[in-house]
N, C-alpha and C positions, 0 to 999 in steps of 0.2 A: 719719249726720247728726251735726253738731257738737253740737246740743242733745239732751240725753237725753230719752227719752219721759216719764219721771217728772217731770223739771224742767218740761217743757212743760205737763204735766197740772196741776202745782201752780200754774203761771202762770195757766192758764185758770180754775182754781178761785178763785184770788185775785181776778182781774179780774171774775169773775161774782158776787162777794159782794153787789154792789148789786142784783142781780136774783135773788131767791130761787128762782124756778122754774127758771131757766137753771142756776143753781148746783146745784140738786138733780138736774137731768137729767144734768149733766156728771158728778156724783158717781155716779149710777146707771150711766152708761156705763163708768166706769172709765178706765184708761189706754188710749188709742187710738194707733195708729201707722199710717203708710202702708205698705201691703203691697207688698213687692218684686215687680216684674213678671218673668215668665219668658218674655217675648216680645221680639223685636227691634222696632225702631222702626216698620218698615213694618206688621208684624202688629198692633202696638198701635194705630196709626192706623186700620187696616182694621177692627179690632174696635170701636173707638170710633165710627166711621162707621156700622157696623151697628147700634150701640146707640142711635143718634139717634132721638128721638121715638117710641120703643117702650118697653114695660115691661122691667125687668131680667129678668124670667122669660122673656119671649120672646127677648130678646137672648142670654141664656145658652143657650137651646134652639137658636137659629140657630148659635151658635158651636160647640156640641157637634156639630151636624149637619155643619158645615164640617170639623171635625177628623175626623169619621167618613169623610167623602168623601175626605180625604187620608190616612186610616189612620194618624193620628198624634195625640199628645196636645199637642204643642207645635208650633205653626205658625210658620214664618219665611218670609222672602221667597224663600228657596231651595226652599220647598215648591212653588213655581209655576215651571214650566219656561219659560213664555213668556206673553205677554199673552192669547193665545187660550185657552190652558189655564186661566189665571186666570178669565177670563170664563165659560168652560164650567162650571168647578167652582162658581162663585158662583151661576150660574143653576140648577144642580142643587140647590144648598142652599136655593133659594127666596128669595134676597136680592132686594129690589126693584130694578127696572132703573135708577132714578136712582142708587141706592147702588152698583150694579155699575159705573156710569160713573165715579162719584167715586173708588172704590177703584182702578179701572183707570188713571185719571189720576195718582193717587199712585204706582202701580206704575211707570208710565212715567217719572215724575219721579225715582224712585230709580234706574232703569236709566240715566238721563241725568246722574246725580249732581247733580240740582237740589235734592234733599233728601239730606243725609248726616248720620248720627247724630253723628259726632265733631265736625262743624262746628257743629251746633245746640248741642251740649253746652257749647261755649265761648262761646255767645252769652248775652246777658241775656234776661230774660222778654219785654220789648217787641220785641226783635229776632227772637226765635223766633216770636212771634205775627205780626209783620209779614211774615215769610217765608211762613208756612203759610197765611195768609189769602189768598194769591195763588191757591190751588188750590180748585177747585169742591168743595163738600161739606165744606170745613173752615171752621167759623165760630168765634166766641169760645168757645162751650161745649166744642167738641172741643179747642181750644188749652188751655183750663183743665184739662181732664181729662189732657191730655198733661203739662202742667207739674206737676200734683199727683202723678199715679200713675206716670208714666214717669221724669220727672226728679226727682221727690220734693222739689219746691220747697215750702217751709214756709209761705209767706205769700201764697197764692192764695185769693181769695174768689169762687167761681163764682156770682155773683148771678143769672146768666141761667139757672141750673139750676132747673127747675120745682119740685122738692121743696125746694131751698134757699129759693127765693122764698116758697113757701107757709109753710114753717116759720118763716122770719124774720118774716113778716107776722103769723102766729099768736102768736109770742112777744111782739111789740109789743102785741098786744091783751091777752094774759094778764098781762103785766107792767105794763100800763096806762101805757106811756110809749114814746116814740120812741127806740129805741136805736141809737146809732152803732156798729154791729157792727165796721166796719173799724177805727175808732179804738180801740175797747175791746179787741179781741182780736188786733190786730197786735202782734208780727210772726209770729204762729202761726195765721193765718187758715185755712190748709189743714187743720190738725188740728181747729180749731173747726168747720170744714165737715163733717169726719167725724162730729163730735158731732151736728151738725144733722141729717145724714142718718139717724143712728141714733135720735135722739130723735123724729124725724118719725113713726116707727111707733107712738109712744105718744101724741103730742099732736095729730096731724092727724085 
């Protein structure tokens, strides 16, 4: 990343000085950074689809179970010989049928080169989102997770994330004012979002 983690942290601290509680929570969190992913694009999208509308704990359990089915710690698209093998493994992992269908659609899109990592890499945020929203099971939340955690974009604010939404609303109450989070913490909204997820465990 062009901006150093410490510089971003200092920026967030400075911007939050008008909001004592937020400032204190960011201080408590310390310097946060986006963790580099060890998955290829297909596997990241599949993992994110699995994580939709379930707790992190259950999502992690299902992913570990999928890794065990494939006898590997790192899953890639090459882990699946064909579409039938993919569906069979996902079924054995106890993934829900709708999510199996969504992941299967994405798998087919990759085999047809309708989704290609290097092509998306050269697109801007809106172009990436526009392309991916054409596929069943991929909505704004999944796109935001991809932009933050796979492409490591620094200025994404996933307001449709349930925890982000609840934490944002609670902070407005605790600070006793309506805060324009986008304006205040841009151009580092992704890192600010990491802080919201972390502080949510203390303030919700």
